[in-house]
N, C-alpha and C positions, 0 to 999 in steps of 0.2 A: 707227296710225303718224302722226307729225307730222314735218314737215320745213320747212326754211327755208334760203334762200341767204344767204350772208354773204361779205364780202370781207376777206381777211387784210390788216390795216393795219400791223402792226409791220414795221419795216425789215428784220429778219433772216428773215422768213417763219417757218416752223415748224422752227426749229433747236432745240437741246436744251432751253433754258429755256422757251420758249413751248410746245413740244411737251409737256414735263413738266407745265406748268400746265394745258394742254388735257386731258391724261390725268387729272390730279388732279380736275379739275372733273367729268369724265365718270364717274369711279369713285365719286362721291358718290351715284349713283343706281342703282336696281335695273334700270332700263330698259336695253335695248341701245342703244348710242350709236355711230353710224358716220357717215362723211361720204364723199361722192363728189366727184370732181374730174375734170378732163379726161383724166387718165391711168388712172383706175380708182376704187377705193374703199379705205377704211381703217377699221380698228376704232379708235375714239377712246379706248378704254381700254387700248390697247397702245402703249407708247412706241416699239417697233420699227416697228409698222405706221404710226404717225404720222410718224416720221422718214423712213421709206421712201417716203412720198408726195412728198417733196421740193417742198413747197408754198412759193412765194415771196411776197414782198410784192406785193399787188395781185391775186393769184390769187383766183378765186371758188370756193368750195366749197359743197356742199349738205349741211347737217346733217340726219341722220335719227335719230329717237328712237322706240323702240317698247317699250312695257311699262307697268307700273302707275303710274309717275310720269313718263310721257313729256312731258307739258306743262311740268312744272317743270324737267325735264332740258333740254329745248330752250331754255327761257327763260334758264337759267343758262349754257348753252353760247354762246348768241348774245351775252349780256352779256359773257362772258369774252373772246370774239373782238373785240367792239366796244371793249373797254377795253384791247386790245393784248396780252392774254395775259401780263401781268406785266412788260412791257418799258417 
């Protein structure tokens, strides 16, 4: 398993569009992709789980990837968050 902390930079946090982009990125990989935050954890491949996390701009999350392509998954997830998740 690999993990990395990232800070959500987009103004709206993980609302519908950024959450969808986060899920789309995670679903490209066979590895399990989750994230933890102050209030718990979420499955990054589930739009309902991501939206339920109520992550705001400036919140820090820890991405966790585990599986056959975990390194690539983590790199793609970190890049997506750093680029603002499509906003």
